[in-house]
Every structure is written in C-alpha cells, then in structure tokens.
C-alpha positions as CSV (number, residue, x, y, z in Angstrom):
1,X,-0.1,0.0,0.1
2,X,1.1,3.4,-0.7
3,X,0.9,6.4,1.5
4,X,-1.8,7.8,-0.8
5,X,-4.1,4.7,-0.6
6,X,-3.9,4.9,3.3
7,X,-5.3,8.3,3.3
8,X,-7.9,7.6,0.5
9,X,-9.8,4.9,2.5
10,X,-10.6,7.2,5.6
11,X,-11.8,10.0,3.2
12,X,-13.9,7.6,1.3
13,X,-15.4,6.3,4.6
14,X,-16.0,10.0,5.6
15,X,-17.9,10.6,2.4
16,X,-20.1,7.6,2.8
17,X,-20.8,8.6,6.5
18,X,-21.4,12.1,5.5
19,X,-24.0,11.0,2.9
20,X,-25.5,8.6,5.4
21,X,-25.8,11.3,8.0
22,X,-27.3,13.7,5.4
23,X,-30.0,11.2,4.4
24,X,-30.8,10.6,8.1
25,X,-31.0,14.3,8.9
26,X,-33.2,14.8,5.9
27,X,-35.4,12.0,6.9
28,X,-35.7,13.4,10.5
29,X,-36.4,16.8,9.2
30,X,-39.1,15.6,6.9
31,X,-40.8,13.7,9.8
32,X,-40.6,16.8,12.0
33,X,-42.1,19.0,9.3
34,X,-44.9,16.4,8.7
35,X,-45.7,16.2,12.4
36,X,-45.6,20.0,12.6
37,X,-47.9,20.4,9.7
38,X,-50.4,18.0,11.3
39,X,-50.1,19.9,14.7
40,X,-50.9,23.2,12.8
41,X,-53.8,21.6,11.0
42,X,-55.2,20.4,14.2
43,X,-54.7,23.8,16.0
44,X,-56.4,25.6,13.2
45,X,-59.4,23.2,13.3
46,X,-59.6,23.7,17.1
47,X,-59.4,27.5,16.7
48,X,-62.1,27.4,14.0
49,X,-64.4,25.4,16.3
50,X,-63.8,27.8,19.1
51,X,-64.6,30.8,16.9
52,X,-67.8,29.1,15.6
53,X,-68.9,28.3,19.1
54,X,-68.4,31.8,20.3
55,X,-70.0,33.3,17.1
56,X,-73.1,31.0,17.7
57,X,-73.4,32.0,21.3
58,X,-73.0,35.7,20.5
59,X,-75.6,35.6,17.9
60,X,-77.9,33.6,19.9
61,X,-77.8,36.1,22.7
62,X,-79.0,38.9,20.4
63,X,-82.7,39.9,20.6
64,X,-85.1,39.4,17.6
65,X,-84.8,43.1,16.9
66,X,-81.1,43.1,16.7
67,X,-81.0,40.1,14.5
68,X,-83.6,41.7,12.3
69,X,-81.2,44.7,11.9
70,X,-78.7,42.5,10.3
71,X,-81.2,40.6,8.4
72,X,-81.5,37.2,10.1
73,X,-83.7,35.2,12.5
74,X,-82.8,32.9,15.3
75,X,-83.3,30.0,13.0
76,X,-80.8,31.5,10.6
77,X,-78.0,31.7,13.1
78,X,-76.2,28.5,12.2
79,X,-76.2,29.1,8.6
80,X,-75.2,32.7,8.9
81,X,-72.3,31.7,11.2
82,X,-71.2,29.2,8.8
83,X,-71.2,31.8,5.9
84,X,-69.2,34.1,8.0
85,X,-66.6,31.5,8.7
86,X,-66.2,30.7,5.0
87,X,-65.8,34.4,4.2
88,X,-62.8,34.7,6.5
C-alpha cells in the first residue's frame, strides 16, 4: 500500500458517513415537518371550532330586533355563522 491509498480509505468512509448522516438528517427533518404540519392543522381546526362556538353564542344572545337589523332570524343563526366562517 502506498501512503496515498492509506489516506484515501478514511476519506471515502467519511464521504459515505457524510452522505448517510445527510440522508438521516433529511429523513428526521421531513418527519418533524410532517408532524408540525399535522399539529398546525389540528390547532387551526380547534381554533375554528372555538370561533364558531363563540359566534353562535354571541348571535344567539341577540334579541329578535337586533337580529332583524342584520337581516336574520334565530333559526338562521347556524347558516349565517357558517357563511361568516367561510368568508374569513
């Protein structure tokens, strides 16, 4: 073996190890991103449910006269709230 071949083997192992670590890091980051996106989706769903609940409660507490001023009746509240949520 020459002096060059002794130094070549560790470098090639380093390259393989570096590629392997890079693939592992990419896999881990992909998994973290996927978990994060699922968490954000669930948090957004929970927030929308809370907003809908508050809107239904607030509208339900209005008098018939107040509801008439905005052009709805008590029976229209669920559909009106859904329409408002879609428009956001």
